[in-house]
N, C-alpha and C positions, 0 to 999 in steps of 0.2 A: 729766063728769070730774071728778068727786067723792074723788078718792085713794083709790077701794074697791077690792081685788087685782079682776082683773077672771079670769072662770070662765073656765078650759079648755069647749071645747066638749063639747059630753055625746057619747059612739062612741053612746049609742041610737038604735036604727034605722037607723046606717049598713051599708051593702050590703057585701058581702067577696066580691063578683064576682070579683077576681082569685084568689081562693082557687078557687073555682068553674069557673072560665076554666083557671085551670093546673092540673083534674083534669079538664078533658072533655082537655087538649090531651095529657096524661099517658096517658088511654084512648087516644086517637086512633091515639098515636106505639104503644103496645101491639099493637093491635088491626095498626097496618102490618107494625111487626117479623115478626108473627107470620103475616102474608104471604108476608113475605119470608124467614121459614122455611121454610114451606112448598112454594115455587117454588124451594126450593133444595134441598130433599129430593128434590122432584119431579124436576128436572135429572138428582141423581145416580141416582133409578132409574130415569130412559130414560138411561143409560149415558156420561151428563157426567161430566168429573172436574174434581179441583181447584175445585169451589165453593165461591165466597168471599162472606160477609154483608156490607156494609159498611155503619155507620151515620153518616150523612152530615148528620142534622138539625142544623140550626142551620150547620152549614159551607157547605149549597148552598141557593143559593135556588129549585132546580128539584124538587128531591126529599128524602125520609128516608132511602131506604137506597136502596143498590148491590147487585145480585146479579151476578155476574161466575160464566162457569163454561167452561170448554174441550167442545167437541162434536168428533166425528170426522168428517163428511163435513159440506158443505149440504146432504144429503138431511135426515141425521140433526138438524141446527140447526133443521132447517125446521119438522119434529115436533115437537122438545122446545119449538119457541117454541109451537105451537097448542099443544101440551098446557099449557104456564104459563098460557097466557093463558084455557084453562079453568078449569084451579085457581086461579088468582086472583078469576076471574069468579063462581066457586063460592061465593069468600070476600068478596065484594061490591065489586071491585076489577076491573072489567073493562080491558080493553085501552083504553089512547085512541090509542095508534098504534104503528104497526112500521115498520120502517128495517129494509135492508140494503145491503151495499155491491154492488157491482156484479160482482163473484166468488165472492160468498157466502160469506163468510170469513167475515164480521163480521154479525151480526143483533142487532136492540137493540128490543126490547119495552117502550113507554113505559106504564106503567100511572098515571101519575103523581105519587105518592107513592115506589113502588118503580120503580128502572129498572133492566133486565133486559140484559146483555151476553152472548151466545154468541157465542165466539171459535172458530175455528181457533187450534191451539197455537201457528204462528207470528205469527200477527196477534196474539193477545194479548199474546203477550210486547214483540211491536215497538210495540202503542199502551201498554202498563204499565199500564194505570187503577188499578192496585193503589197502584202506585208514586204516582201524583196524588192519589190520595187516602189518600197513606200518615200524616197526620193523625188519620183516621176510627176507630173503635173496628170489631174487626172480632165482631161476633156469633156467639155458639156456637150453632149449629142441628143438630148433628149430635148424632143420642138418644145416650143416655149409656146404657153396659151397666147391666144390671142383675144386682146382687153377686151371689153364690154364694148360692142357698138363698131368694133374695126371688123372689115369684111376679108378673109382669105383674099389671095395675089394668086 
């Protein structure tokens, strides 16, 4: 204690781990978003309607994205659930678990970071998952139409 001003600690050699961690988290979230978008597109190709992708990262302790779609019948929804699990698996996110209600009017495919809900119309309205997660951001997943004269890449 000589009365000399104390020096601030040098920042040389300090780690910047939080920035790298944030970058990794952002990259992982982007990859998960791409899987959610791919399965929404696949569900629509398989004749499901009203597909919605909700981003619930930071809101849900369970997953980052929820994809909801309406099927036409229990048979079609089972087939779509199988197709979606294959698409997700090909993108590195295999299905962890599947569940369905007794009447086969609601099928859930749990991909861990993305949870898929396939409903028959009446069940979707009854359970209102979109209303439950009304604060969640909706992810735009539909491909934008090309402008006139533009060529596809």
